[in-house]
N, C-alpha and C positions, 0 to 999 in steps of 0.2 A: 872653812866653817861658815856656811851661809845661814846658820841659825842665829837670828838677830834678836836682841832684847832692847826695847825702846824705853826711855825715861825722860822726865822733865828734870833738868838739872839747874842749879842756881836758884833763881827765884821762881816760885809757882804762884805768886800773887795771892797768897793766903788761901790756897786750895781752890781757886776759882776754876781751874782746868785740871783734867786728868787725862791720862794717855793709856791706850791699850798697849801693854808691854809686848804683845805678839805682832800687832799690825802697825803700830805707830799712829793710829787714828786718835785725834785730839777731841775730847768731849768737854762739855760744860758741866761743872760740878755745882756751881752756884749761879744765881741770877745776875745778869749784867745790868748796870745802870750807867748810862752815858754821863749823867751829872756827877757821879762819884768818880768814875775813871773811864776815859774814852780810848785809851791805848794800852795794850798789854804787849810785853816783849818776853817771849819764852825761849829758853835754850833747850833744844831737843837733842838727846844723845842716843846714838845707836851703837850697841856693843855686841860683838860676836862672842861665841863660846870657845874660841881657840885658846891655845896655850903658847905664848901669852895672849890675852884677849886684846883685840884691836877695837878702837872706837873712833867715832867722828861726831862732831857737834855742829849744829846749825841753829841760827836764830829764826824764830817765827814771830812776825808782828801781826797782832790782831787789832783791827780798828773797829770800835763799836759805833754803830750808826744811831743817831738820835731820832726818836719819834715821840709824838705826844702821848705820854702815858699817864697824864693827869685828867681827871674828869673836867668837863667844861664848866665854866662859871659865867654867869650873866649878871652884870651890875644892874641895880634897880633903875 
């Protein structure tokens, strides 16, 4: 049964990421901020539609890069 269903299992870091259940593509659901959290660890599970269903899980680590997102300030 090669018909797979993908999901984020375990922690989803408060809904920051979502996943397409058909393709396994990971999407951003919320804005990222390096100062708040610079590293995310997601567990992605792929499950088939067999009887009994078989599954496999892997870890995905996402590193957030920092960039200057503050307006410039000039001291007098």
